[in-house]
N, C-alpha and C positions, 0 to 999 in steps of 0.2 A: 626103758630109757637112760637108767645108770649102766645098765650093759654097753650101750652105744658110745656114751661117752669115757668108757672104760677103754673101746675099742679104738675109738677117734683118737686118745692119746696115746697108746700104745703103735698104733698105725702111725701117727706121726713121727712119732720118738725114731721109729725104725725108717721110716724113709729120710730124717736129715742123718742119720748114725751113719747112712749106706752112702753118703755124698762126700766129697770132697767138699772145706769151706769154697775153694776159691770156685767150683764148677755151681754149686749151692748159688755162691752170690751171683755168677753169670744168669743163671737161668733166671734168678729171684728180677734182675733188672729188664731180663728180656718181656718177661712176665708181667711187668708192671702196664707194658700197652694190652697185653690180654685180658687185665684185669679191670682197665679202664674201658677198654672195648664192651667187655659184656656188662659191665655195673650200668655206661650208660646207656646199651641197648636194652636194658629194662626199662630206662623211660624213655624207649623211643626214638634214640639216638643209634641212627645203624652205619655209620662211619664205621669204615671198616679197618682194621689192624694196618694194613698197609698206609693207608690215606691219613692215620693218626703219626704213621712214622714219618711219612713227608713233609708232615704239619711239621713236626720235630726238627727239622730237617730246612724250616722255614720256605717249604715249597707247597703253599696251600690254591686251592682251587680258587680259577676264577670266579665261580658261582656265588655267590655273596651269604645265601641258605647253606651251602656245601660249606664254606671257610667256616659262620661263624660254628659250625659241627666240629670241625676240626679242631678248632679254639678251643670248644668244652671238652672233649677228649684230652687235647692237652694240657691243662687246668686241671683237669682230674690225678693226672699222673706228676704233676707238678706238687700236689695237696701232699699225693702219696709220701713223693721225696720229703717233703718240706714237714711230715709226719714222723718218718723215720730219722732225720736230722734231731728233730726235738727232742727226741731221746725222752720221751715223756713217762714218767714214774706209775705206776697206778692212783695214786690218788691225783694227779693232774689229769690225767684219763679220764677219771670219774670225777671230773667238776662241770658245770656249765660252763664256764671259761673255755673249755677244751673245744665244746659245740659250736658256740661265735666264734671263735678262733679259725676251724675248719670250713665254716660255712663261710665268715670272711676272706679267706684265703680260697675259697674256691670260686666264687661271686666277682672278686676283684680280677680274676684269670681271663672272663667270659665277657664277649660285646654285650652291652646292655642291654643292645635289643632279647636278647636271651633273659633280661632282670623283668620283663614285663609280663604281669598278671593277664592271661586268659579266662574270657567266662567259653561255655558251651559252646557261644554264637561264634568264638573266638575274636570277641569285643576284648579291649584293653580295658581293664577291672583297678588296675594298679599298679603298683613295682615294689619289686624286693627289695629291702633294706640289707646289704650286706653283714651279715653278721649280728643281726636283731630279732629279737624275736618277732613273733608276728605282731600285729595290732587291730587285726578283724576276725572275728567269725567266718569259717569255713567249712565247706564240704568235699569228703572224699570220697565218694561212691555213697554208701549207703552209709558210712560214719563220721556223728560232726562230733568233731574235738571241742576239748574242754576251751573253754572262754579264756580268751587270750589272760585275761588279768589274774589267772591263773597259774602260766604257765612259768613265771619265776619260781615257786613252792613247788609246782611239779618237775620240775627238773631236778631244782635241790635233792628232794625226796628220791626222784630216780638215781641219784647220784649216789646215795644213801644206800637205798635196798639193795641193789646191784653194786654194790663194791666186789670186789672178790677177797677180798679179808675177811666178807662174812661167809664164805662157805667152800665146804673142805673138801679136798681130794677133788674128783673128778666130777662133783657137782658146780664148778665153777666153770665149768664145759656149756653145763647143761641153763644157768644163770645169764651166760652170756648169749645164747638162744633168746632168752626169754626178755634181756634185756632189750633186744634186736628187736620185736613187737613191740614192747613197750614204749620204745622212742618213737617210735611212727605214730603211734596210738597217741601219745602226745603230741606229737603234729608241731614241732616248739616254732617252727618257720614259714613263711609265708608260701615259700616253694622250696625246691633242694633236699626237703628232709631224706628221701631212700635214700640219694648218696652221700648224705652226710651219716646215716644209719650204718650202710655197707663199709666205710670209711671207718666207722666206730668198730663194728664190728672185727676189720680183718687185724685192728688194732689191738682189740679186746682179745682176742685171742692168741694173737702173738705176745701178749702181756701175761697169760697166765700158763703160759708154758708150750705152746705148739711151735718148737722153731721152726721146721720147716716150712711153716704158715709163709708164703709167698712163692715160693718153689710149686705149689698149687693154690689154687685163688674160689674160695666159696661163691662168686659172682658169678662165673663160668657155670657151676651146678642149677645155681636158682634162673638165670637167661636159658638157658635148657629147658627148666620147667618152670615156666615163669607165669603161664596160670593157674597151676597147682599152687604155685609161692603168694600169688597175689590173692587167690580163693583164699585159703590158709590164713594169711596173713588178714582178711577180713572178717572170714570167720572167729580169729581170737579176740575180734573187737566186741563181738555178740555178748550183751549181757549175762550175767549169772541165771543155767537154767535149772532153780529149784536146788533144796536142801543139799542135795547131791554131789552139787559142782563145783566143788572147792568154798571157800569163807569169805574170798572176795567180790567187789563189785563184778567183776570179766568172770568170762566163763574157764573155770582152769581146765574140763576137758578138751576145748578147741584150743587152749593154749597149748598143752601137752600135744596136740599131731600134731602143731603148726611146728615143735620145739621135734620130734619127732621127725619131720621132714628136713628142717633145716640140719639135724644131727644125721641123716642120712645122705644127705646132698653134701657134707663134708668128706664122708666118709668116702661117697663114691669118687669123688676128684682124687684123694690121693688113691684108693687104688689105681685110679685112671694112671696117673702119674706115676705111680711108684712101678705099675706094668711096663707103662714108657721108658725108664728109667733103668728097668734091670737090667747086669752089666752085660748079658748074652743078647739079649733081644736089640739093644743102645748099639753092640760093636755087628750086627746083623744090620742096621737101618743108616749105620756111618755107610758101610759098605754099598747096600744099595743105593746113596748118593753118590758115591764114586762112579760105579755102575752107569746110571743115571746120567752124571755129568760126561760122562765119556763116550755116553750115546747121545750126546743131544738134547735131553730132554727136559735140564733144567732152567727155566726162563730167569733172565737178567743176568746170566751170568755167561760169558764161553771163553772155548779153551779145554783141553783134556787136560788132567790132572793124572800121575801116574798111580795105579793100584796101591801103592804101599804107603799113602797117604792116609787111606781107610785105619791101618795101624796106629800111625801117626797121632789124628783126631782121633783117636777111642781111646789112646793110653793119655793126652792129654784129658780128656775127660774126666777118666776114675783117677787118677792123679791131680788134676785141678790146674797144676802148672808142673812141666814137663822141662826137666833140665834140658838146654840145648846140648848138651855132650854126649845123652840120651836119644832126642830127636837125630841128630847125627847118624846116631850107632843103627836104629831101627829103621832110616832109609837104607842101609847095606848098598852105597853108591859111594863114587868118591865124593869127597867133602866141598869140592866146588857144588858137583849135581845138587845136594845135598842142600847146600845155602841154596842152592835156587829154587828148587823144589817146594822148602820151607817159606822162603819169601814170596811164591805163587799164594801159598795156604795163609800168608799174612794180608797178602795183598785183595784176596778173593772175602777177607773176613771171618774166616774157619779159625782161625789161630790170633793171639793178640802178644803185644810185648809192652814194658815199660820203659825199655831202655836197650840198645844192641848187645848186652849182657845178659840183661835180666832172664828168667825161665819164661817159657811160654804158656798162657794160657787158651782154653778152648773157648770159641769164641761159638753164637748160633746167629751166622749168618743170615739174610732173612730169604734169603734163596735158597738155601738149606731145611727150611723149618717145614715144611711138608713132610721131609725125608724123615727130619730127626723128630717132630712133634704130627703126627698124622691125627688129622680131627682133631688139633686144639684150637683152632678157629675154622671159619667159611671160607673154602676156598684151598684148603690144601688135600 
């Protein structure tokens, strides 16, 4: 497992170093929807990325059930952004108040119909109180979490035991994966524990040095192996299996298996994104998008685009920000025609600007996603 932690750190650093800052930020913004989609999918919410993006623009389904789930997905993104804006340091991140705040932010953003707690017969048995520890005993599969009166102490101990400052080097990554399980095991809230745990793990991995986190997301890998994730998570709830199974109350062997899975999943997601963002391969896929566009195979956008647009978009991807003078030069045509082409790329969401004289930024238009990032989400 230590070798996997080292590989995780080095692979993440390599990915981060290969991307211009502006490009990395563009991908992170786009991936926020993907992270929300997969994290909510693990909980049974199958709202697709295009439905989430529609909701972000205020375009909700007329079906109340679908609309509620769209709002749930949007709330998840809003909480991701809120956590980013707060810029929590490690002490603030590993504090009971952080978990309460995240839980409250999430639930205040979703319809109250989703606050209801239901039993196995779908009968309402209670209601979530945003940002408050649970006050009732609960069953989670075969696991019976601790008595609610112990949660305050358990969460304080959790924050002390798993604080990154207690671990040297790459052991921090192993501790973060252990913490993910232990938080779910405590089950501090009446509902929403899985989402809070994943949001916490996302931020925890960034705080301990995975600068590329957000360009890739752990939830995508977990959702693609959801049954295995849930099985290993449940097994790690098991009591210690004899004298050779660690020194704590719970099974060390099963916790190690769970952490192995989480590290493997993280590495797999980094490798997937790194392969997609390899310069030569991205150049090929951008050109493939241009070809598909001119063949009329790109839904959601009309009109052909000159082939040289691929060279402009690729250079914007590599540099993050492309000076206009260079963009016009790359066009290899009269300035008026070059301006017209650049304007078309902006109108189609493939480039953006902050002003009429600012550099041009590479963007991920939704209609280009299947070519830029094949298999990132269903439907690509």
